[in-house]
C-alpha positions as CSV (number, residue, x, y, z in Angstrom):
1,M,3.2,4.3,11.5
2,G,6.9,4.6,11.1
3,L,8.8,6.9,13.5
4,L,10.5,8.7,10.7
5,K,8.4,11.4,9.2
6,Q,5.2,9.6,10.2
7,K,5.0,7.4,7.1
8,T,2.6,4.5,7.2
9,H,3.8,1.1,5.9
10,F,1.5,-1.6,4.5
11,R,2.2,-5.0,3.2
12,D,0.2,-7.4,1.1
13,V,-2.3,-4.8,-0.2
14,R,-5.2,-6.6,-1.8
15,L,-8.3,-5.9,-3.8
16,R,-11.7,-6.7,-2.1
17,E,-11.9,-9.6,-4.5
18,G,-8.6,-11.0,-3.2
19,G,-6.1,-10.1,-5.8
20,L,-2.7,-8.8,-4.7
21,V,-2.0,-5.1,-5.6
22,A,1.3,-4.6,-3.9
23,K,3.6,-6.5,-1.6
24,K,4.6,-3.3,0.1
25,L,3.0,0.2,0.1
26,V,4.2,3.3,2.0
27,F,2.0,6.4,2.5
28,D,3.8,9.7,3.0
29,E,3.1,12.1,5.9
30,E,0.4,13.9,4.0
31,T,-1.6,10.8,3.2
32,S,-0.9,9.2,6.6
33,G,-2.4,12.3,8.2
34,K,-5.8,11.4,6.7
35,I,-6.0,8.2,8.7
36,I,-8.5,8.7,11.5
37,G,-7.6,7.1,14.8
38,H,-4.4,5.2,15.9
39,L,-3.2,2.2,14.0
40,T,-1.5,-0.7,15.8
41,I,0.9,-3.2,14.3
42,G,-0.9,-5.9,12.3
43,E,-4.2,-4.0,12.1
44,Y,-6.2,-4.4,8.9
45,V,-7.0,-1.1,7.1
46,A,-9.6,-0.6,4.3
47,F,-9.3,2.3,1.9
48,L,-10.4,3.3,-1.6
49,A,-7.9,4.7,-4.1
50,D,-7.4,5.5,-7.7
51,V,-4.5,3.6,-9.2
52,E,-2.2,5.3,-11.8
53,F,0.1,3.2,-13.8
54,K,3.4,5.2,-14.4
55,N,6.8,4.0,-15.5
56,I,5.6,0.5,-16.3
57,E,8.4,-2.0,-17.0
58,F,7.8,-5.6,-18.1
59,Q,10.1,-8.3,-16.9
60,Y,10.8,-11.7,-18.4
61,P,9.6,-14.4,-17.9
62,H,6.1,-13.1,-17.7
63,S,4.6,-16.3,-16.4
64,L,6.4,-15.9,-13.0
65,I,4.8,-12.5,-12.2
């Protein structure tokens, strides 16, 4: 958890099947407060979430994404 405002930072967020969802994900204080227990650096965390696609932008070339 970050020291500022108790945000929780994650990297390389993946699906159970192995696909990459996000390189970096930050949970705000409200969401971080739902985490039970104390996290240590490098600890793996499993969670379920609904994904909303907002403000989608496509970049060229598509084959590199």
